[in-house]
Each structure stands twice: as C-alpha cells, then as structure tokens.
C-alpha positions in Angstrom: 10.6 -1.2 -51.1 11.7 -4.2 -53.2 11.3 -7.5 -52.5 14.6 -8.7 -52.9 15.9 -6.2 -50.0 13.5 -7.3 -47.6 16.0 -10.2 -46.0 18.1 -7.0 -45.7 15.8 -5.4 -42.9 15.5 -5.8 -39.4 12.5 -6.9 -37.7 12.0 -3.3 -36.4 12.1 -1.5 -39.8 9.9 -4.5 -41.0 7.6 -3.9 -38.3 7.4 -0.2 -38.7 6.4 -0.9 -42.0 3.7 -3.3 -41.2 2.5 -1.3 -38.5 2.3 1.8 -41.2 0.5 -0.3 -43.8 -2.2 -1.3 -40.8 -2.9 2.2 -40.0 -2.8 3.1 -43.9 -5.7 0.3 -44.0 -3.8 -1.9 -46.1 -4.1 -4.9 -44.2 -3.3 -7.1 -47.0 0.5 -5.8 -47.4 0.4 -5.3 -43.8 0.3 -9.1 -42.7 3.1 -9.5 -44.8 5.3 -7.4 -43.3 4.4 -8.2 -39.5 5.0 -12.0 -40.6 8.2 -11.4 -42.1 9.0 -9.1 -38.7 8.0 -12.0 -36.6 10.2 -14.3 -38.7 13.1 -11.4 -38.3 12.8 -10.7 -34.7 12.7 -14.8 -33.8 16.4 -14.7 -35.6 17.1 -11.4 -33.8 16.1 -13.3 -30.4 14.1 -10.2 -30.1 11.2 -11.3 -28.5 9.5 -8.6 -27.4 9.5 -6.9 -31.0 8.0 -10.5 -31.7 5.2 -10.4 -29.5 4.7 -6.6 -30.4 4.7 -7.9 -33.9 2.2 -10.3 -33.2 -0.2 -7.7 -31.5 -0.3 -5.7 -34.4 -1.4 -9.1 -36.7 -3.9 -10.0 -33.9 -5.2 -6.4 -34.6 -5.1 -7.3 -38.3 -7.1 -10.2 -38.2 -9.8 -8.7 -35.7 -10.0 -5.9 -38.2 -10.7 -8.6 -41.1 -13.5 -10.6 -38.7 -15.2 -6.8 -38.2 -15.1 -6.8 -41.5 -16.7 -10.1 -42.7 -17.7 -11.9 -39.4 -16.0 -14.7 -40.7 -14.8 -16.6 -37.5 -11.8 -18.0 -39.3 -10.6 -14.3 -38.5 -11.0 -14.7 -35.4 -9.6 -17.8 -34.5 -6.5 -16.4 -36.5 -6.3 -13.7 -34.0 -7.3 -16.0 -30.8 -4.0 -18.1 -32.0 -1.8 -15.3 -32.6 -3.2 -13.8 -29.3 -2.4 -16.9 -27.3 1.5 -17.6 -28.8 2.0 -14.0 -27.5 1.2 -14.9 -23.9 3.0 -18.4 -24.8 6.5 -16.3 -25.5 5.9 -13.8 -22.9 5.7 -17.1 -20.2 8.6 -18.8 -22.3 10.9 -16.0 -22.1 10.1 -14.4 -18.1 9.0 -11.2 -20.4 6.9 -9.9 -17.1 6.4 -6.3 -18.9 4.5 -8.3 -22.1 1.8 -10.7 -19.7 -0.5 -7.5 -19.9 -1.0 -7.0 -23.6 -0.8 -10.7 -24.3 -3.8 -11.1 -21.5 -5.5 -8.1 -23.0 -5.6 -8.8 -26.5 -6.7 -12.3 -25.5 -9.5 -10.7 -24.1 -10.4 -8.3 -27.0 -10.5 -11.6 -28.8 -12.7 -13.7 -26.2 -15.2 -10.3 -27.2 -15.4 -11.8 -30.8 -17.0 -14.9 -29.8 -19.2 -13.3 -27.4 -17.1 -15.3 -24.6 -17.9 -12.4 -21.8 -16.6 -14.4 -19.1 -13.0 -15.3 -20.7 -12.8 -11.7 -21.7 -13.4 -10.5 -18.2 -10.6 -12.8 -16.8 -8.6 -11.6 -19.4 -8.8 -8.3 -18.7 -8.6 -8.6 -14.9 -5.0 -10.5 -15.2 -4.0 -7.9 -17.3 -4.7 -5.3 -15.0 -3.4 -7.6 -12.3 -0.1 -7.4 -14.0 -0.3 -3.9 -15.6 2.4 -1.3 -14.6 2.7 1.2 -17.4 0.9 4.7 -17.1 -2.5 5.5 -15.6 -4.3 6.4 -18.5 -3.4 3.2 -20.6 -4.7 1.7 -17.5 -8.0 3.4 -17.8 -8.2 2.2 -21.3 -7.9 -1.2 -20.1 -10.0 -1.0 -17.2 -13.2 0.1 -19.5 -12.9 -2.7 -21.9 -13.3 -4.8 -18.5 -16.4 -2.5 -17.8 -17.7 -3.3 -21.4 -17.2 -7.2 -21.0 -18.9 -7.1 -17.6 -21.9 -5.2 -18.8 -22.4 -7.7 -21.6 -22.6 -10.3 -19.1 -25.5 -9.0 -17.3 -24.1 -7.2 -14.6 -24.8 -4.0 -16.5 -24.6 -1.7 -12.9 -21.1 -3.0 -12.0 -20.1 -2.9 -16.2 -21.0 0.7 -16.4 -19.7 1.6 -13.2 -16.2 0.4 -14.3 -16.6 1.5 -17.6 -16.6 5.3 -16.0 -14.2 4.4 -13.6 -11.8 3.8 -17.3 -13.1 6.8 -18.2 -12.0 8.3 -15.1 -8.4 7.0 -15.1 -8.0 7.8 -18.9 -8.5 11.9 -17.9 -6.5 11.7 -14.9 -3.5 10.7 -16.7 -3.9 12.0 -19.7 -0.3 14.1 -19.1 1.3 11.0 -19.3 1.1 10.1 -22.5 0.3 11.8 -26.6 -2.9 13.6 -26.9 -4.0 11.8 -30.1 -4.3 8.3 -27.6 -6.1 9.8 -25.3 -8.6 11.2 -27.5 -8.2 7.6 -29.0 -9.1 6.1 -25.5 -11.7 8.7 -24.8 -13.8 8.1 -27.8 -13.4 4.6 -27.3 -15.4 4.8 -23.9 -18.1 7.0 -25.7 -18.9 5.1 -28.5 -19.0 1.9 -26.1 -21.2 3.5 -24.0 -23.3 4.6 -27.0 -24.0 1.3 -27.9 -24.4 -0.6 -24.9 -26.9 1.8 -23.4 -28.9 2.5 -26.4 -31.7 0.0 -25.7 -31.5 0.2 -21.5 -30.4 4.1 -21.4 -31.4 5.9 -24.6 -31.0 9.1 -23.1 -27.4 8.7 -22.0 -26.8 6.7 -24.9 -27.5 9.7 -27.4 -25.6 11.9 -24.3 -22.4 9.9 -24.6 -22.4 9.7 -28.7 -23.1 13.5 -28.9 -19.9 13.6 -26.4 -17.9 11.4 -28.8 -19.0 13.2 -32.1 -19.9 16.8 -31.3 -16.9 18.5 -30.2 -16.3 21.8 -31.7 
C-alpha cells in the first residue's frame, strides 16, 4: 500500500489494516495505521470508530510496556484509554463506556494500582450490556485485581465466576474468542496461585496447555 494513497482510505480501512498488523506482531506499522485511523475517524465524525482505534492503540502500547517494562509505554496507554472515556462521555456514546473503563482497568494493572483497577472494572461491569461470555472476560479481570489487592479468597471466587460466564455464554461468540478468554483465565490462575496453591496452579496451567 503506497503512502500517497493512504489519504484516500476511510477510517475503517485504515483501522482494519492497523488491527491486522497488530495481530501479525508488526506493532510499529500498526501504530502508524491506527494513528491515521484516529485522524480519519475524526474527520468523518465517526467517534465510535475513533474509540475503537484508540482501544487498539492502547493495546499496542501495553504490548510494548510488557516487552520493555518502560513506563513511558504505560503512560501512553493510560492517555489513550483516558481519551476513550472522555470521547464516550462527550458524545454520549453509552455503548462505549464499558470498553473505556475496562481498558483503564487494564492500564491501572500495569502500574500495580489494584484499587483503581477494581474501580474501573466494577464500572465496566455496571454499564456492560453485551453477551454473557464477554462479561465473564471482564469479570475474571476484576477477580485478578481483587486477588492481587490482597483479598485472595474473594478474588479467586470472582475469577471462577467469570470462567463460568464465559462457558455459559460460549454459543454467543466466536469459538476462537471463547478459547482466548478461557485460556486467559487459566493463565491468570496459574500465575496467581503458583505461590499460594501450587498444586492448583499446575492443574490450571495444564488446563490451558494440555488440551488434546
């Protein structure tokens, strides 16, 4: 795709290309297309699309933070997530509040700010109106934050409740997404239980990695 033709593309086309590049782990290129998508969406006054492009950019910054442990990337993720929320509030996009709060929760976790993460995840669940399986994904993230904040019994219970919701609502979403969310639960359980309940951590890790 030639650079001089990028201005002819719609926000959705630029966003789609950026998302594809991100999934291919070509994150530098993904950021370029996602940024162009943000600008194009603004010109089109497509603020829902703009929020979704910011979401993907937030996830890209998060990826870089996890690779480098450089807080600069966590700050960038935080600013994009804050922009998501501000735009959703400014333009009364109530259907986008949940994802904005959820991403803010994810960013708070990067800073080990579990109290803020719990607050954002709680807010996301309050306004969430989508499929049960995705609500389970939101909920298990809340459970991890609660567990890491020190309330381990309650946190574990919430994580398992999230897993139950993912499974109960599995028919509502793409099987690939369900697998990703279930694997995420088992990965989190294996990670947080490795010191407190090593036998259960090993079992959870096997549930994630030992499927036939």
